[in-house]
C-alpha positions in Angstrom: 101.7 74.9 116.9 101.6 74.3 120.6 100.7 71.1 122.4 99.7 71.2 126.0 98.4 68.4 128.2 96.3 66.1 125.9 98.4 64.6 123.1 95.5 64.4 120.8 95.1 68.3 120.8 96.7 70.5 118.6 96.3 74.3 118.8 97.3 76.3 115.8 97.1 80.0 115.5 97.0 81.5 112.0 98.4 85.1 111.7 96.0 87.5 110.6 93.2 85.1 110.9 90.8 86.5 113.8 87.4 85.1 114.7 85.3 83.5 112.0 88.2 83.3 109.6 86.7 80.2 108.1 83.3 81.9 107.2 83.5 82.7 103.4 80.4 85.1 103.7 82.2 87.3 106.2 84.9 90.0 105.7 87.1 88.2 108.2 87.4 85.1 105.7 91.1 84.0 105.3 91.1 81.5 102.4 94.7 80.3 102.8 94.2 79.9 106.7 90.6 78.3 106.1 92.1 75.6 103.7 95.0 74.6 106.0 92.8 74.6 109.0 90.3 72.4 107.2 93.1 69.9 106.1 94.1 69.7 109.6 90.5 69.1 110.6 90.3 66.2 108.1 93.4 64.6 109.1 92.4 64.7 112.9 89.0 63.0 111.8 91.1 60.5 109.9 93.2 59.8 113.0 90.5 59.9 115.6 87.1 58.7 114.0 86.2 55.3 112.8 83.5 54.4 110.3 
């Protein structure tokens, strides 16, 4: 994890997860990285979006 500049932005690089690693219909799909990234996305939404 790297934080640069904006404290609300978090950059995460998942090893062996290239472009489109979240697309479950592609050969590049990485289920563990996709699950971890989705969880981080939901956490971000919970912190920054209001219903």
